[in-house]
N, C-alpha and C positions, 0 to 999 in steps of 0.2 A: 503496499502500500503505500503512497507516493505520499510525501511531508506535505505537499498541497492538500491532499483530500483527509490527511487526518486534522489539517487547521480548518476545516470549514464543521461548526456546531453540529451537533445532533438534530437540534430542531430545522435548522438551515435542509440536511439532507434529508429529510422527511419529506418536507412539504414545499421544496422546491424555493424555501422562501426567500429565499437570495435575490431575485428578481426583484422582491421591493426593492432593494437598494437602488436599484438603476433609475436615473433622474426622470426619462425619457416617460417610463411606466408611473412615477408618485404625480404625474406630472396629468399623468391621463387619469388615472383613477379621481386624480381632484376633478379635474372636468366632469369627469364621469358623475361624481359625488352630488355637482350643480346641477344635473341636466332635470330639465321639471318633467320630462317625459322620457320615457325608456319601456322602448319597443321590445318585440319578443325576441329571444337570439336568432340566427342566422350564419347560414356557410359563411367561413372566412373571419369569422369574430374572435375575438379573447374576450372571454371573461373572467373574473375572479367568481369560482364557484362558493361556497359558503353553505353552512350546514353545521348549528351546532359549535363541535371547537375544531372541526375541520375545514380547511380553505385551501385551495388548488385554482394554479392557474391552466385554463382549458382553453383549447381551442375548440371551437364547433364544424363538426365535417361535412353533419346534415342533419336534418330532420328525420323525424321517425313519425312515431304515433302520435294522435294529440296531445300535447303537453310533456313531449319527452325530446330530447336533439341526444345525437351519437356524438361526443366528443372526446378528444385526446388530450392526454398532460402536456403542461408544456414546463420544462424547466431550463434555468441559465446556470445555476453553481451547484452543486459541483458539475464539471465540464462531463455528463457521463450519456451516456449510447449505446444505444444495439440495434443490429441488422434491421431488426423493423421500422427503427426511428430515420428521421433524416434532422440533419443538425443545420440549420441555418444562418447566413450571415446577420454580425446585427444593424447594416443598413436596409436589413429588409424588415426590419421589426422596430417597434417603436420600443424597446426596451432595454435599447442601451448594447447587450453583449449578445455573444454567439448563444442562441437557444434551441433547444430539443423538443422536438416535436415527436413525440410515442403515440406514432400509429398505431402500432401493433397492438399498444394500451386500449385504445380504442372502446367506450363503455356507453351505452344508453341511459340518463340522468332524466328526471325529470324536469320541467321549469322552474319550480321551486328550490330550486339551489341556484340558480344565477341568479349574481349579484350586482356586481358591478362590471359594466362593459367599458373595456379601457382600449380596443380599438379593432382592426382588419391587417388582414394579410390577404397580399395578391392571391387568386386566384391560381393560378401557376405553382406556388407554395402549397395550397390545400392540396392539388391533385397530387404535388410530388410525395407529397405524405402518406396518402392513400396508396397510389401507386408501388412505394418501398414496402407499405406495413401488408402487404398481399404476394410479397415477392417479387417483386418488377427490378428490372436492372437500372442501374445508376449512369449508365452511357445516356438517358431522354433528359435527367434534372435540368433545370434550369440553372442559370450562372447563379452563385451563392448559397444554391443548396448541395449538398453530400449526402450520401448514404450514409449510414451509421455504424459502427465495426460492432462486429459479432460480441457476446461475454463468452468468453472462452472457458469462464470455471467460474462456479458457483462461491466463489469467495473474492474473485472480480467487486472491486467496490460499484461497479455500473448493475450488477444482480440485485445487491441491495439498497440501492437506488429503484430498482423497477420494483421489485417486492413491495416498496415502501409507496411508490405513487398506485401500483395495483389496489394494494389493501384501502387507499385514502378513494378512488374512485367505488370500490367496491360500498364503502360509507356512504359515498354520495348516490349512487344507484339506489340504497335502502331508504333515504329521506322521506319521512311521510311525517303526516300532524293531526289529519284529518281518521276520528273514529270509523274502526270497521262496523258494518252490520252484523251483528251477532245473533241472526235468528228473531223467531217470534217470541221474545220472550216477555213475561206482565208487566203492565206497568208498577211505580212506585204506589200506587193509588192500590191497584188489586194485591200486590206483595202485604199491603197491610189493612188492608179490611178486615174487619173483626179486633182488631188489638183497642183494648181499654188506653193504651197510654199513649197515643197520639197525638192530644195536645202539650203533654210534658215531652215529644220527639220533637214537635215541633220548635219548642221553645229551645229545647238543644240545639235544635241543627240551625238556627239565628247565630249562634255564636260560634257555632263548630266551622259555619261558610262565610259567613261577615254580612249574612245578608237579612233582611229587613223581613218581619214576618207574613204580608204578602207574599213574595218571590218565593218563602218557603214553600206557602201553601200552594201557589201557582208550579210550583217543582211537585209537588208532592197529586197536584190534580193532575198534573201533565199537561200543563200549560206551557209552562216554560221548559224547554231539556234539561236536563243533567249531561254536566259533561265528563269527561274523563278526571279530569282533578278532582273532582266533586265526589267522584263516588267511592273513593275510599275513606269520607269522613262520614261519607252517609249509611255506608257498611256499617261504622265503629258504632255510632248513635243508636241504629237502630236493632243493629243484632244480625242484618241479611249478611249473607256470603254476599263480596265483593263481586264474584258473575254475575248474581242476581240483580244486583246495585247496575253492572256495566249492561246488562241486556235491557235496561231501562233506558241507556242514551241514547239519543234519536239520531239516527246518519244523518248526516248531511247530505244536501243535495248534489250529485256530480257534477254539474252545471257547474255551483256557486265552490267549490272544492278545485275546480277547474282554473275557475278564473280569479281563486286567491293567487293562486298558483304561479302565476305571470309575474316577471320581474316589474312592470308597471306597479304592480300593489307593495312592493316590499319595504322601500324607506316608511310611506306612511305606516305597512305593517308594525315594523321598527320602533316609530315614535309611539306607539302605542302598550308598550311595554315598560310595567312598569318595575321599579328598583328590585330585583331581584326574578323576577320575573322570565321563565322562558320564551324563546319566541314560539313555541307551540298553543303555550296558554295561552299567548297574545291573537295567534291565529285563532284561539279555538273563541275565545271571546268576541272576537269580530264578526266570525262566521256564525254563531249562534245568534248577537244582536241583530245580523243581516236580517236572517231567516226571521225572527221574529216582524220583525218591521217588515217584510216583504208579507208574510203572514198578516198583520196589519191591514197592508194597504191595498193588499191585492185579492187576498182572502184564499184560504193553501189548493184550491181546485186550478188557480190563475197559473201563467208561467213567467213569471218575474223577469226583468232586464236584468241579471245580477251587476252587470258595473254600475247603475245608474242605482241601486238601492244600496249597494258597498259606500258611495261616494256619500249618498245619502248618511248612512250611519256613520260613515266619520268625520262629516262637517256636524254632526249632533254630538258626537263622543271625541273634541278636543285630545289631544295628548294633556297625561297629569288631570286627565277628570277623573275622580273617584268614580268607580265602578261597581253598582249594586248587585 
């Protein structure tokens, strides 16, 4: 292992985070953060993908199913590559460094993880990354793009970088926040029917959930959905199994989930987070709040316009406003 490689911190090797030190990338990120309108990912774009504590610079190769895209990880330091990657000269990107496009590690990820658009690569460069990823020769590559060299040993530093990148993309591919439908479970009202301690349970639930009595009553009556984060507290107070409570969680409409997954909402959703709150929790609050707003305004049988409803909810729930 070279001295140069030893000097690279572990956190840099794992996430390809040295790209963040590039003045060009810093400028691009700052510009993206100030962009008012964020469009969906498109072929040839470089994005910062982010979910929980996982971040990675990625190149969009193509759009897949609705709401997903196939991406390849991008690194600049340490200088690593393999036979299914291409190495791109610094003057072909805004990164300020020679970059490796790991086309052989390409994976489909949800729009949910696309955080910041930082730039674009020329179509010829994207074509080259796909060409080499499927075993194409280097003789047709454009100027400034070279095929990566093979990894000859599992102890090769590039092998570790490749493994870390693969793990990172797997985690990004599995990103999710919306509760899944758990079958035809009973409502909380049905689960608690016949119990004499319901009034006392309601009082205790107001404290456990931080909600007012009318809101707790709405939850028990099925007029307000139970969120996954509320389920453990409800189970503890009522003595029900957590699985029973989770079965009462109302699944969110696929159209609403798909819309909130789009990058256009991420900045606003992040602003909704309270101190110490996860992005998943903030998304659930906005989603169920939007769903309730749509039910009040259009009725459960109507098909709401989700972008309009989301905007209305966000307008009436500015960041920092206490939630009930």
